[in-house]
Backbone as JSON Lines, residues from 0, in Angstrom:
{"i":0,"aa":"X","n":[9.7,12.07,-22.11],"ca":[10.12,13.08,-21.16],"c":[10.18,12.48,-19.76]}
{"i":1,"aa":"X","n":[11.08,13.0,-19.0],"ca":[11.22,12.56,-17.61],"c":[10.18,13.27,-16.74]}
{"i":2,"aa":"X","n":[9.58,12.53,-15.82],"ca":[8.57,13.09,-14.92],"c":[9.22,13.33,-13.56]}
{"i":3,"aa":"X","n":[9.05,14.55,-13.06],"ca":[9.63,14.93,-11.77],"c":[8.5,15.37,-10.84]}
{"i":4,"aa":"X","n":[8.47,14.8,-9.65],"ca":[7.5,15.2,-8.62],"c":[8.08,16.3,-7.76]}
{"i":5,"aa":"X","n":[7.29,17.33,-7.53],"ca":[7.72,18.36,-6.58],"c":[7.66,17.77,-5.17]}
{"i":6,"aa":"X","n":[8.39,18.35,-4.24],"ca":[8.27,17.88,-2.85],"c":[6.83,17.93,-2.36]}
{"i":7,"aa":"X","n":[6.09,18.99,-2.73],"ca":[4.69,19.12,-2.31],"c":[3.85,17.97,-2.86]}
{"i":8,"aa":"X","n":[4.03,17.62,-4.13],"ca":[3.27,16.51,-4.73],"c":[3.59,15.2,-4.04]}
{"i":9,"aa":"X","n":[4.85,14.98,-3.69],"ca":[5.22,13.74,-2.98],"c":[4.53,13.65,-1.63]}
{"i":10,"aa":"X","n":[4.49,14.76,-0.91],"ca":[3.81,14.8,0.38],"c":[2.32,14.52,0.19]}
{"i":11,"aa":"X","n":[1.73,15.13,-0.82],"ca":[0.29,14.95,-1.05],"c":[-0.04,13.5,-1.39]}
{"i":12,"aa":"X","n":[0.8,12.84,-2.15],"ca":[0.57,11.42,-2.46],"c":[0.65,10.59,-1.17]}
{"i":13,"aa":"X","n":[1.62,10.88,-0.34],"ca":[1.73,10.17,0.95],"c":[0.49,10.42,1.82]}
{"i":14,"aa":"X","n":[-0.02,11.64,1.8],"ca":[-1.23,11.96,2.57],"c":[-2.46,11.23,2.03]}
{"i":15,"aa":"X","n":[-2.55,11.11,0.71],"ca":[-3.66,10.36,0.1],"c":[-3.6,8.91,0.53]}
{"i":16,"aa":"X","n":[-2.4,8.34,0.5],"ca":[-2.21,6.95,0.93],"c":[-2.65,6.78,2.38]}
{"i":17,"aa":"X","n":[-2.21,7.66,3.24],"ca":[-2.54,7.56,4.67],"c":[-4.04,7.72,4.9]}
{"i":18,"aa":"X","n":[-4.66,8.64,4.19],"ca":[-6.1,8.88,4.36],"c":[-6.91,7.65,3.97]}
{"i":19,"aa":"X","n":[-6.63,7.09,2.82],"ca":[-7.38,5.91,2.37],"c":[-7.07,4.71,3.25]}
{"i":20,"aa":"X","n":[-5.82,4.6,3.7],"ca":[-5.39,3.45,4.5],"c":[-6.09,3.38,5.86]}
{"i":21,"aa":"X","n":[-6.62,4.49,6.34],"ca":[-7.36,4.46,7.61],"c":[-8.51,3.46,7.55]}
{"i":22,"aa":"X","n":[-9.17,3.39,6.4],"ca":[-10.31,2.48,6.23],"c":[-9.94,1.19,5.53]}
{"i":23,"aa":"X","n":[-8.97,1.25,4.6],"ca":[-8.66,0.06,3.81],"c":[-7.22,0.15,3.3]}
{"i":24,"aa":"X","n":[-6.28,-0.39,4.06],"ca":[-4.86,-0.31,3.66],"c":[-4.57,-0.91,2.28]}
{"i":25,"aa":"X","n":[-5.18,-2.03,1.97],"ca":[-4.92,-2.67,0.67],"c":[-5.42,-1.78,-0.48]}
{"i":26,"aa":"X","n":[-6.6,-1.19,-0.31],"ca":[-7.14,-0.3,-1.33],"c":[-6.25,0.93,-1.49]}
{"i":27,"aa":"X","n":[-5.72,1.42,-0.39],"ca":[-4.84,2.59,-0.44],"c":[-3.6,2.3,-1.27]}
{"i":28,"aa":"X","n":[-3.01,1.15,-1.05],"ca":[-1.81,0.76,-1.8],"c":[-2.14,0.64,-3.29]}
{"i":29,"aa":"X","n":[-3.27,0.02,-3.62],"ca":[-3.68,-0.12,-5.02],"c":[-3.93,1.23,-5.67]}
{"i":30,"aa":"X","n":[-4.65,2.09,-4.96],"ca":[-4.99,3.41,-5.51],"c":[-3.73,4.22,-5.8]}
{"i":31,"aa":"X","n":[-2.83,4.28,-4.84],"ca":[-1.62,5.08,-5.01],"c":[-0.7,4.46,-6.06]}
{"i":32,"aa":"X","n":[-0.66,3.14,-6.14],"ca":[0.14,2.49,-7.19],"c":[-0.4,2.87,-8.57]}
{"i":33,"aa":"X","n":[-1.72,2.87,-8.72],"ca":[-2.33,3.29,-9.98],"c":[-2.05,4.75,-10.29]}
{"i":34,"aa":"X","n":[-2.1,5.57,-9.25],"ca":[-1.83,6.99,-9.42],"c":[-0.39,7.2,-9.87]}
{"i":35,"aa":"X","n":[0.54,6.5,-9.26],"ca":[1.95,6.63,-9.65],"c":[2.16,6.18,-11.09]}
{"i":36,"aa":"X","n":[1.45,5.15,-11.51],"ca":[1.53,4.69,-12.9],"c":[1.02,5.78,-13.84]}
{"i":37,"aa":"X","n":[-0.1,6.4,-13.48],"ca":[-0.65,7.5,-14.27],"c":[0.35,8.65,-14.35]}
{"i":38,"aa":"X","n":[0.97,8.97,-13.23],"ca":[1.96,10.06,-13.21],"c":[3.13,9.74,-14.13]}
{"i":39,"aa":"X","n":[3.63,8.52,-14.06],"ca":[4.74,8.13,-14.95],"c":[4.34,8.24,-16.42]}
{"i":40,"aa":"X","n":[3.08,7.94,-16.72],"ca":[2.61,7.96,-18.11],"c":[2.55,9.38,-18.68]}
{"i":41,"aa":"X","n":[2.55,10.39,-17.82],"ca":[2.5,11.77,-18.29],"c":[3.69,12.13,-19.16]}
{"i":42,"aa":"X","n":[4.79,11.43,-18.99],"ca":[5.98,11.7,-19.78],"c":[5.84,11.34,-21.25]}
{"i":43,"aa":"X","n":[4.91,10.48,-21.57],"ca":[4.75,10.04,-22.96],"c":[4.02,11.06,-23.83]}
{"i":44,"aa":"X","n":[2.84,11.47,-23.41],"ca":[2.04,12.41,-24.19],"c":[1.42,13.48,-23.28]}
{"i":45,"aa":"X","n":[2.24,14.32,-22.69],"ca":[1.7,15.27,-21.7],"c":[0.75,16.3,-22.31]}
{"i":46,"aa":"X","n":[0.9,16.59,-23.58],"ca":[0.08,17.65,-24.19],"c":[-1.36,17.24,-24.46]}
{"i":47,"aa":"X","n":[-1.69,15.96,-24.24],"ca":[-3.09,15.56,-24.41],"c":[-3.95,16.06,-23.26]}
{"i":48,"aa":"X","n":[-3.32,16.49,-22.19],"ca":[-4.03,17.0,-21.02],"c":[-4.17,18.52,-21.15]}
{"i":49,"aa":"X","n":[-5.34,19.05,-20.81],"ca":[-5.6,20.47,-21.05],"c":[-4.86,21.41,-20.11]}
{"i":50,"aa":"X","n":[-4.55,22.59,-20.65],"ca":[-4.05,23.68,-19.81],"c":[-5.24,24.23,-19.04]}
{"i":51,"aa":"X","n":[-5.05,24.47,-17.76],"ca":[-6.11,25.0,-16.91],"c":[-6.06,26.51,-16.94]}
{"i":52,"aa":"X","n":[-7.0,27.11,-17.65],"ca":[-7.05,28.57,-17.74],"c":[-7.34,29.23,-16.4]}
{"i":53,"aa":"X","n":[-7.89,28.47,-15.46],"ca":[-8.23,29.02,-14.16],"c":[-7.06,28.98,-13.17]}
{"i":54,"aa":"X","n":[-5.9,28.48,-13.64],"ca":[-4.73,28.36,-12.77],"c":[-3.53,29.06,-13.4]}
{"i":55,"aa":"X","n":[-2.59,29.5,-12.57],"ca":[-1.43,30.22,-13.1],"c":[-0.39,29.31,-13.74]}
{"i":56,"aa":"X","n":[0.43,29.89,-14.57],"ca":[1.63,29.22,-15.05],"c":[1.45,28.04,-15.98]}
{"i":57,"aa":"X","n":[0.44,28.06,-16.8],"ca":[0.21,27.0,-17.77],"c":[0.17,25.61,-17.13]}
{"i":58,"aa":"X","n":[-0.45,25.53,-15.98],"ca":[-0.66,24.23,-15.35],"c":[-1.65,23.42,-16.17]}
{"i":59,"aa":"X","n":[-1.36,22.15,-16.3],"ca":[-2.26,21.2,-16.96],"c":[-2.79,20.25,-15.89]}
{"i":60,"aa":"X","n":[-3.88,19.57,-16.21],"ca":[-4.41,18.61,-15.23],"c":[-4.7,17.28,-15.9]}
{"i":61,"aa":"X","n":[-4.38,16.24,-15.16],"ca":[-4.73,14.87,-15.53],"c":[-5.56,14.33,-14.38]}
{"i":62,"aa":"X","n":[-6.58,13.56,-14.71],"ca":[-7.47,13.02,-13.69],"c":[-7.06,11.59,-13.36]}
{"i":63,"aa":"X","n":[-7.03,11.3,-12.06],"ca":[-6.89,9.92,-11.6],"c":[-7.88,9.74,-10.46]}
{"i":64,"aa":"X","n":[-8.88,8.91,-10.67],"ca":[-9.9,8.69,-9.65],"c":[-10.54,10.02,-9.3]}
{"i":65,"aa":"X","n":[-10.55,10.35,-8.02],"ca":[-11.14,11.61,-7.59],"c":[-10.08,12.7,-7.41]}
{"i":66,"aa":"X","n":[-8.89,12.47,-7.94],"ca":[-7.78,13.42,-7.77],"c":[-7.34,14.03,-9.09]}
{"i":67,"aa":"X","n":[-6.74,15.2,-8.99],"ca":[-6.16,15.87,-10.14],"c":[-4.64,15.91,-9.96]}
{"i":68,"aa":"X","n":[-3.96,15.57,-11.01],"ca":[-2.5,15.68,-11.06],"c":[-2.22,16.94,-11.85]}
{"i":69,"aa":"X","n":[-1.65,17.93,-11.2],"ca":[-1.41,19.24,-11.82],"c":[0.07,19.35,-12.16]}
{"i":70,"aa":"X","n":[0.35,19.65,-13.43],"ca":[1.73,19.62,-13.89],"c":[1.99,20.66,-14.98]}
{"i":71,"aa":"X","n":[3.28,20.92,-15.18],"ca":[3.75,21.8,-16.26],"c":[4.69,21.01,-17.15]}
{"i":72,"aa":"X","n":[4.75,21.42,-18.39],"ca":[5.68,20.79,-19.32],"c":[6.9,21.69,-19.45]}
{"i":73,"aa":"X","n":[8.05,21.13,-19.12],"ca":[9.31,21.86,-19.27],"c":[9.97,21.5,-20.59]}
{"i":74,"aa":"X","n":[11.2,21.93,-20.77],"ca":[11.91,21.61,-22.0],"c":[12.13,20.11,-22.17]}
{"i":75,"aa":"X","n":[12.52,19.46,-21.09],"ca":[12.81,18.02,-21.17],"c":[12.13,17.23,-20.07]}
{"i":76,"aa":"X","n":[11.28,17.89,-19.32],"ca":[10.65,17.23,-18.18],"c":[9.17,17.56,-18.11]}
{"i":77,"aa":"X","n":[8.46,16.72,-17.41],"ca":[7.1,17.0,-16.97],"c":[7.21,17.19,-15.46]}
{"i":78,"aa":"X","n":[6.85,18.37,-15.0],"ca":[7.02,18.72,-13.59],"c":[5.67,18.7,-12.88]}
{"i":79,"aa":"X","n":[5.48,17.69,-12.03],"ca":[4.23,17.55,-11.29],"c":[4.3,18.48,-10.09]}
{"i":80,"aa":"X","n":[3.4,19.46,-10.09],"ca":[3.41,20.48,-9.03],"c":[2.59,20.05,-7.82]}
{"i":81,"aa":"X","n":[1.39,19.52,-8.06],"ca":[0.47,19.18,-6.98],"c":[-0.35,17.96,-7.37]}
{"i":82,"aa":"X","n":[-0.84,17.26,-6.36],"ca":[-1.81,16.17,-6.53],"c":[-2.89,16.44,-5.49]}
{"i":83,"aa":"X","n":[-4.08,16.84,-5.97],"ca":[-5.13,17.3,-5.06],"c":[-6.47,16.66,-5.4]}
{"i":84,"aa":"X","n":[-7.35,16.64,-4.41],"ca":[-8.7,16.13,-4.64],"c":[-9.42,17.05,-5.62]}
{"i":85,"aa":"X","n":[-10.17,16.47,-6.51],"ca":[-10.87,17.23,-7.53],"c":[-11.91,18.2,-7.01]}
{"i":86,"aa":"X","n":[-12.36,18.02,-5.78],"ca":[-13.36,18.91,-5.2],"c":[-12.76,20.17,-4.6]}
{"i":87,"aa":"X","n":[-11.44,20.25,-4.57],"ca":[-10.78,21.44,-4.0],"c":[-11.07,22.68,-4.84]}
{"i":88,"aa":"X","n":[-11.09,23.83,-4.2],"ca":[-11.21,25.11,-4.9],"c":[-9.81,25.46,-5.4]}
{"i":89,"aa":"X","n":[-9.51,25.08,-6.62],"ca":[-8.15,25.22,-7.13],"c":[-7.68,26.66,-7.24]}
{"i":90,"aa":"X","n":[-8.48,27.6,-7.77],"ca":[-7.97,28.98,-7.79],"c":[-7.58,29.49,-6.4]}
{"i":91,"aa":"X","n":[-8.35,29.15,-5.38],"ca":[-7.99,29.57,-4.02],"c":[-6.72,28.88,-3.55]}
{"i":92,"aa":"X","n":[-6.58,27.61,-3.91],"ca":[-5.39,26.84,-3.53],"c":[-4.13,27.48,-4.09]}
{"i":93,"aa":"X","n":[-4.24,28.05,-5.27],"ca":[-3.08,28.69,-5.91],"c":[-3.05,30.19,-5.73]}
{"i":94,"aa":"X","n":[-3.94,30.71,-4.87],"ca":[-3.94,32.14,-4.58],"c":[-4.45,32.98,-5.72]}
{"i":95,"aa":"X","n":[-5.27,32.41,-6.57],"ca":[-5.84,33.14,-7.7],"c":[-7.32,33.43,-7.42]}
{"i":96,"aa":"X","n":[-7.8,34.45,-8.03],"ca":[-9.23,34.76,-7.9],"c":[-10.06,34.03,-8.94]}
{"i":97,"aa":"X","n":[-9.39,33.29,-9.84],"ca":[-10.1,32.54,-10.87],"c":[-10.27,33.38,-12.12]}
{"i":98,"aa":"X","n":[-10.83,32.67,-13.16],"ca":[-11.13,33.38,-14.4],"c":[-10.04,33.62,-15.3]}
């Protein structure tokens, strides 16, 4: 399956790169390169990642380092919606009350 990044996910990846690069530019490049590799790999077996019952729209999550890659499976694509730090309050981020 083809993997498509939402504009929001692209911005978030750029922000992750910039945040890490403040302290260590080389580490930032390595981290984001690994993250992009993980994102590309979602196209092979996306269903191995769990559906998040606490989030709307059958979002699934894949973990990379301290970040979550949140995506949906379409007919022919894997659509990456967000890339966020794992410590974020995800139901609040998506406007849900949770549960």
